[in-house]
C-alpha positions in Angstrom: 109.5 48.9 10.2 112.3 47.6 7.7 111.8 44.0 6.5 114.3 42.0 8.3 115.3 39.7 5.7 118.1 41.0 3.6 118.2 40.3 -0.6 118.1 36.7 -1.2 120.8 36.9 -4.4 123.1 38.4 -1.6 122.7 35.7 0.9 123.3 33.0 -1.8 126.4 35.0 -2.6 127.6 34.6 1.0 127.0 31.2 1.2 128.7 30.5 -1.9 131.7 32.6 -0.4 131.7 30.5 2.8 131.1 27.1 1.0 134.3 27.6 -1.5 136.5 29.8 0.5 137.1 32.7 -1.4 135.3 35.4 -3.6 137.4 34.1 -6.7 136.2 30.6 -6.0 132.3 31.5 -5.4 132.5 33.7 -8.5 133.6 31.2 -10.7 130.9 28.8 -9.0 128.0 31.1 -9.6 129.4 32.3 -13.0 129.7 35.7 -12.2 132.8 38.3 -11.7 134.3 38.7 -8.8 133.6 42.6 -8.6 129.6 41.3 -8.6 130.3 38.9 -5.6 132.1 42.0 -3.8 128.9 44.2 -4.4 126.5 41.8 -3.2 128.6 41.5 0.1 128.7 44.9 0.5 125.1 45.0 -0.2 124.5 42.9 3.2 127.2 45.1 4.9 125.0 48.4 4.2 121.7 46.7 4.7 123.0 45.4 8.4 125.6 48.2 9.4 127.7 45.2 10.1 131.4 44.3 8.4 131.2 41.3 6.8 134.8 41.2 4.9 138.5 41.7 6.0 141.1 42.1 3.7 144.5 40.3 4.5 146.9 41.2 2.0 145.5 40.5 -1.6 142.9 38.1 0.0 139.5 39.1 1.2 138.2 36.9 4.2 135.0 36.9 6.0 134.8 38.5 9.7 133.4 36.2 12.7 130.4 37.9 12.1 130.3 37.0 8.3 131.1 33.6 9.0 128.2 33.5 11.6 125.7 34.7 9.2 127.0 32.7 6.4 126.4 29.7 8.4 122.7 30.3 9.4 122.1 31.1 5.7 123.6 27.9 4.8 121.4 26.1 7.1 118.4 27.8 6.1 119.2 27.0 2.2 119.8 23.7 3.0 116.2 23.3 4.8 114.7 24.7 1.7 116.7 22.1 -0.9 115.5 19.4 1.8 111.9 20.7 1.3 112.0 21.0 -2.4 113.5 17.2 -2.5 110.1 16.3 -0.4 107.9 18.1 -2.7 107.0 15.2 -5.0 106.3 13.0 -2.0 104.0 15.7 -0.4 102.5 15.8 -3.9 101.3 12.6 -3.7 99.6 13.3 -0.2 100.8 10.2 1.8 99.2 9.1 5.2 102.2 10.0 7.6 102.0 7.4 10.2 104.3 8.0 13.2 105.5 5.8 16.2 108.6 5.2 18.6 111.5 3.2 16.9 111.0 0.4 18.4 107.4 -0.2 17.5 108.0 1.4 13.7 110.9 -1.1 13.1 109.5 -4.3 15.0 105.9 -4.0 14.7 104.7 -1.6 11.9 107.5 -2.5 8.9 107.4 -6.3 9.2 103.5 -5.9 8.6 103.5 -3.0 5.7 103.1 -5.8 3.1 99.8 -7.2 4.3 98.5 -3.1 4.6 99.6 -2.7 0.9 97.6 -6.1 -0.1 94.5 -4.4 1.5 95.2 -0.9 0.3 97.5 -0.5 -2.8 96.3 3.1 -3.6 97.3 4.4 -0.1 100.7 6.1 -0.1 102.4 5.7 3.3 104.9 7.8 5.1 106.4 6.0 8.1 108.1 8.3 10.3 109.4 7.9 14.1 109.1 10.3 17.1 112.0 11.6 18.4 112.3 13.7 21.7 111.2 17.3 21.0 113.1 18.4 23.7 116.8 19.4 22.9 119.6 17.7 24.9 120.4 19.7 27.9 123.5 20.4 28.3 124.6 20.4 24.8 126.6 17.5 23.6 130.3 17.5 24.0 130.8 16.1 20.5 127.8 15.7 17.8 128.0 14.0 14.7 126.3 15.1 11.5 125.8 14.7 8.1 126.6 17.1 5.4 125.2 16.2 1.8 127.7 18.8 0.0 130.7 17.7 1.8 130.7 21.4 2.9 131.6 21.4 6.8 131.0 24.3 9.1 134.4 26.0 11.0 136.2 23.4 13.2 134.2 20.6 11.9 136.4 17.2 11.3 135.1 14.5 8.7 134.8 11.2 9.8 133.3 8.8 6.8 132.3 8.8 3.6 128.5 9.3 2.7 128.9 7.5 -0.6 125.5 6.0 -1.0 125.0 2.5 -3.0 121.7 0.2 -4.0 121.4 -3.0 -1.5 118.7 -5.3 -0.9 118.2 -8.6 1.2 119.5 -12.0 -0.1 115.8 -13.3 0.1 114.6 -10.4 -1.9 117.3 -11.0 -4.3 116.5 -14.3 -4.7 112.8 -13.8 -5.6 113.6 -11.0 -8.1 116.7 -11.7 -10.0 119.0 -8.9 -11.1 121.5 -8.6 -13.4 122.3 -5.6 -14.4 121.9 -1.8 -13.4 119.0 -1.8 -15.5 117.5 -4.5 -13.8 117.5 -2.8 -10.5 115.4 -0.2 -11.7 112.7 -2.4 -12.5 112.4 -3.7 -8.7 110.4 -2.1 -5.8 112.8 1.1 -5.0 112.5 1.8 -1.5 113.0 5.4 -0.5 113.1 8.0 2.0 112.1 11.5 1.7 114.8 12.4 -0.5 113.0 11.6 -3.6 116.2 12.8 -5.5 118.3 9.6 -5.0 116.8 7.1 -7.5 116.8 9.6 -10.1 120.3 10.6 -9.3 121.7 6.7 -9.3 119.9 6.2 -12.5 121.7 9.1 -14.2 124.9 7.6 -12.7 124.2 4.5 -13.9 123.2 5.9 -17.2 119.6 4.5 -17.2 116.4 6.0 -17.7 114.6 7.4 -14.5 112.5 5.1 -12.9 108.7 5.7 -13.1 107.1 6.4 -9.7 105.3 3.2 -8.6 101.2 3.8 -8.6 100.5 0.8 -6.0 102.1 0.4 -2.6 103.7 3.8 -2.2 105.9 3.9 1.0 108.1 6.8 2.0 110.4 6.1 5.0 111.5 8.6 7.0 115.2 8.5 7.6 117.9 6.2 6.8 117.3 3.8 9.7 113.8 2.5 8.4 115.0 2.7 5.0 117.7 0.3 6.2 115.2 -1.8 8.3 113.1 -2.2 5.2 115.7 -3.5 3.1 116.7 -5.6 5.8 113.0 -7.0 6.1 113.2 -8.3 2.0 110.9 -5.3 1.1 112.7 -4.1 -2.0 116.0 -2.0 -2.9 117.4 0.7 -0.7 120.1 3.3 -1.7 122.1 3.5 1.7 125.1 5.0 3.0 127.6 2.3 2.8 129.7 3.6 5.8 126.9 2.7 7.9 125.7 -0.5 6.6 129.2 -2.5 6.2 128.1 -5.0 8.9 125.3 -5.7 7.3 127.2 -6.2 4.0 130.3 -8.3 6.0 127.4 -10.6 7.6 125.6 -11.0 4.3 122.4 -9.6 5.7 122.5 -7.2 2.9 123.8 -7.5 -0.7 125.3 -4.8 -3.1 123.6 -4.8 -6.2 125.9 -2.4 -8.3 129.3 -0.6 -8.0 127.5 2.8 -9.3 127.5 4.9 -6.5 126.0 8.4 -5.6 126.7 11.2 -2.9 130.5 11.0 -3.5 131.1 14.1 -1.6 128.7 13.7 1.0 130.2 13.0 4.7 129.6 12.3 8.4 131.4 14.6 10.4 131.5 15.8 13.9 132.0 19.5 15.9 132.8 20.1 19.6 131.0 22.2 21.8 132.7 25.1 23.5 132.7 23.0 26.7 133.9 19.9 24.7 136.8 21.8 23.7 137.8 22.4 27.2 137.3 18.9 28.7 140.6 17.1 28.3 138.6 13.4 28.2 137.0 14.6 24.9 140.3 13.9 23.1 140.1 10.5 23.8 136.5 10.2 22.5 137.9 11.8 19.4 140.7 9.5 19.1 138.2 6.7 18.9 136.3 8.3 16.2 139.3 8.5 14.4 140.1 4.9 14.6 136.5 4.0 13.7 137.1 6.2 10.8 140.0 4.7 9.5 138.4 1.4 9.2 136.0 3.2 6.7 138.0 5.8 4.9 136.4 8.8 3.8 137.8 8.5 0.4 
């Protein structure tokens, strides 16, 4: 029985063609020749027995089958990249504590300082329990996030995913910060994406911060990360578009103009049923009006 996984290098090439929109752009991004790109795509065609490319004049485009496979490959590689980002957290062997959102946000988070006082050497990974059942039927409109800014076919961008360092006023009062370097000496809150503070330090032209040795806390997802910042437990890198209300009412304070993930964005997709439903256009129009208040660029 043959292995049902095609060559990994060829899959990377297919993803690059899908992401960058052409063989020429993919070749430039991967620093290879266009003929090498074509050779890798033909390898997948020979392996699968399915046509992945179609020539239109002087241009070569992916077929529907090619687009479908490329999207699956992209999602798989994205999962791998996300897991690589989590490796630092996994190496520290944190204890994962999961609870319903209301319990995690209103009961556990406010009491975390007492836990770390009693057990400073225990790394904790706080997560929320979500339903393990898929939504049925499929939502007409779904809002998703793309770190790279690469969107699937038919998707429309809404708002930027640019991220900035913020904290609560009372934390800033207790830990004054005048510069980007000062920010990196504070308690740096982080979610499972452990690259964010290193990326921010690089953008701020500062040395990457050393990981803490006491009271280490990982927060699963942006909700808990924002809640921890609001609770005055440290400095968090948050998506600016999603904390605009907290910034306006003063519950969070922007600490620096230096930002990361400028290419990231939130976008929406429509299900097949959603495309056929006339009232969905009203929802999409409303989403567009919300996005105008927080422009994508």
